[in-house]
C-alpha positions in Angstrom: 7.2 -3.6 -17.8 3.4 -3.3 -17.8 3.5 -0.2 -20.0 6.0 -2.0 -22.3 3.5 -4.9 -22.6 0.6 -2.5 -23.2 2.5 -0.8 -26.0 3.4 -4.1 -27.6 -0.2 -5.2 -27.7 -1.1 -2.2 -29.9 1.4 -3.4 -32.5 -0.1 -6.9 -33.1 -3.3 -7.8 -34.8 -4.3 -10.4 -32.2 -3.5 -8.1 -29.3 -0.6 -10.2 -27.9 2.0 -8.3 -26.0 5.2 -9.6 -24.5 5.9 -13.3 -24.4 5.5 -15.0 -21.0 9.3 -15.7 -21.0 10.2 -12.0 -21.6 7.6 -10.9 -19.0 9.0 -13.2 -16.3 12.6 -12.5 -17.0 11.9 -8.7 -16.9 9.9 -9.0 -13.7 12.7 -11.1 -12.1 15.3 -8.4 -12.9 13.0 -5.6 -11.8 12.2 -7.4 -8.5 15.9 -8.2 -7.9 16.6 -4.4 -8.2 13.8 -3.6 -5.8 15.0 -6.1 -3.2 18.6 -4.9 -3.6 17.4 -1.3 -3.1 15.4 -2.3 0.0 18.3 -4.2 1.5 20.8 -1.4 0.7 18.6 1.1 2.5 18.0 -1.2 5.5 14.3 -1.5 4.7 14.4 -5.2 4.4 14.3 -7.5 7.4 15.2 -11.1 6.6 13.5 -12.4 9.7 10.1 -14.0 9.3 7.9 -16.3 11.4 10.4 -16.1 14.3 13.6 -17.0 12.5 16.2 -15.3 10.3 16.1 -16.8 6.8 19.2 -15.0 5.5 19.9 -15.3 1.8 16.7 -17.4 1.3 14.6 -14.5 2.3 15.9 -12.4 -0.6 14.8 -15.1 -3.1 11.4 -15.2 -1.3 11.1 -11.4 -1.6 11.8 -11.5 -5.4 9.2 -14.2 -5.9 6.8 -12.3 -3.6 7.0 -9.2 -5.8 6.6 -11.2 -9.0 3.6 -13.1 -7.5 1.7 -9.9 -6.7 2.4 -8.2 -10.0 1.0 -11.2 -11.9 -1.9 -11.8 -9.4 -3.3 -8.3 -9.9 -2.7 -8.5 -13.6 -4.7 -11.7 -13.9 -7.5 -10.4 -11.7 -7.9 -7.4 -13.9 -10.6 -8.8 -16.2 -13.9 -7.2 -15.2 -15.0 -3.5 -14.8 -13.7 -2.3 -11.4 -12.6 -5.8 -10.2 -8.8 -5.3 -9.8 -9.1 -1.9 -8.2 -11.8 -2.9 -5.7 -10.1 -6.1 -4.5 -6.8 -4.2 -4.0 -7.9 -1.0 -2.5 -9.2 -2.7 0.6 -5.9 -4.5 1.4 -4.1 -1.2 0.7 -6.3 0.6 3.2 -5.5 -2.1 5.8 -1.8 -1.7 5.1 -2.0 2.0 5.5 -3.7 1.6 8.8 -1.0 -0.9 10.0 2.0 1.0 8.7 0.9 4.6 8.3 2.9 5.0 5.1 2.0 8.5 3.7 2.6 7.2 0.1 -0.2 4.7 0.5 -2.7 7.5 1.4 -1.8 9.2 -1.9 -1.9 5.9 -3.8 -5.3 5.0 -2.4 -6.6 8.4 -3.2 -5.5 8.0 -6.8 -7.0 4.6 -7.1 -10.3 5.8 -5.6 -10.4 8.6 -8.3 -9.7 6.0 -11.0 -12.5 3.8 -9.7 -15.1 6.5 -10.4 -14.4 5.9 -14.1 -13.6 2.2 -14.0 -16.7 0.7 -12.4 -19.3 -0.7 -14.8 -19.6 0.5 -17.5 -15.8 1.3 -17.5 -14.7 4.4 -19.4 -11.0 3.9 -18.6 -8.9 0.8 -18.0 -5.7 0.4 -16.0 -4.0 -2.0 -18.4 -0.9 -4.0 -17.4 0.8 -0.7 -16.5 -1.7 -0.2 -13.7 -2.1 -3.8 -12.5 1.7 -4.3 -12.3 2.1 -1.1 -10.4 -0.6 -2.0 -7.9 0.9 -5.4 -7.4 4.4 -4.0 -6.9 3.1 -1.4 -4.3 1.3 -4.2 -2.4 4.3 -6.4 -2.3 6.9 -3.8 -1.6 4.9 -2.2 1.2 4.4 -5.7 2.8 8.1 -6.4 2.7 9.0 -3.0 4.2 6.4 -3.3 7.0 7.0 -7.0 7.7 3.4 -7.9 6.9 4.0 -10.5 4.3 1.6 -13.1 5.8 -1.1 -10.6 6.7 -1.0 -9.1 3.2 -1.4 -12.6 1.7 -4.5 -13.2 3.8 -6.0 -9.8 2.9 -5.3 -10.6 -0.8 -6.7 -14.1 -0.8 -8.9 -13.3 -3.8 -5.8 -12.4 -5.8 -4.2 -15.7 -4.7 -7.2 -17.7 -5.8 -7.3 -15.9 -9.2 -3.6 -16.5 -9.9 -3.7 -20.1 -8.8 -6.8 -20.8 -10.9 -4.8 -19.7 -14.0 -1.7 -21.6 -12.9 -3.5 -24.8 -12.2 -5.4 -24.5 -15.6 -2.1 -24.2 -17.4 -0.5 -27.2 -15.6 -3.6 -29.3 -16.1 -3.7 -28.6 -19.8 0.0 -29.3 -20.4 0.3 -32.3 -18.1 -3.1 -34.0 -18.4 -4.4 -32.5 -21.7 -7.7 -31.3 -20.1 -9.1 -28.2 -18.4 -9.9 -27.9 -14.7 -12.2 -25.0 -15.4 -14.2 -24.0 -18.4 -12.0 -20.9 -18.6 -9.4 -19.3 -16.4 -9.0 -17.1 -14.4 -11.9 -18.0 -12.1 -13.9 -14.8 -12.6 -14.4 -15.6 -16.3 -15.5 -19.2 -15.3 -18.2 -17.6 -13.2 -19.3 -15.5 -16.2 -19.6 -18.7 -18.3 -21.9 -20.0 -15.6 -24.2 -17.1 -16.3 -23.4 -15.0 -13.2 -23.7 -11.3 -14.0 -20.5 -9.3 -14.1 -21.7 -6.8 -11.4 -22.6 -9.7 -9.1 -19.1 -11.3 -9.5 -17.4 -7.9 -8.7 -19.7 -7.3 -5.7 -19.1 -10.9 -4.4 -15.3 -10.6 -4.8 -15.3 -7.2 -3.1 -17.3 -8.4 -0.1 -15.1 -11.5 0.2 -12.0 -9.2 0.2 -13.6 -7.0 2.9 -14.1 -10.1 5.0 -10.5 -11.5 4.6 -9.1 -8.0 5.1 -10.8 -7.9 8.5 -9.5 -11.4 9.3 -6.0 -10.2 8.3 -6.3 -7.2 10.7 -7.4 -9.5 13.6 -4.5 -11.8 12.8 -2.1 -8.8 12.9 -3.5 -7.5 16.2 -3.2 -11.0 17.6 
């Protein structure tokens, strides 16, 4: 879906890709297929927070996948930002679950970072951001670390909700909550240097990842 969106952006003068409706419907279908595959292979446990949620958990899992795919996509706006704030939670998840695939994925993302930090020579695009979000969410569902992963990815949550709240405020109240959304662009408007924003977000992600690990151990 991300690659499809990237290709569509090259076909328009204003750089617009897929419409939000097409994106969301496509992501819902893809997430539904992933959840079905996980349940069919017995890799999905419907228990969470001490109780079995049954059918409701499947809907949660679908929305969880869509949430992360869009959260990483929205965060991908500054050189190295999306890769840095996702690689730390991925490392945490690899320590918790020991999934060999994550080791390879982290290695690939580390190699990409060498060319993506400021000044970036290569960009991940929607193809990359959607993939990272899907890996984060799918791994969390398989390892039963949904809550821990959300804590470790707090920066992604803030970025997504800043855009969501901006849209709701504009449509419902006719005014903006932020000068621009997502939040990292609002910081840029305040005159904060790009490198400082990326560094601050990375340090914050390191902190919340450590908190998430302590929560998991507890």
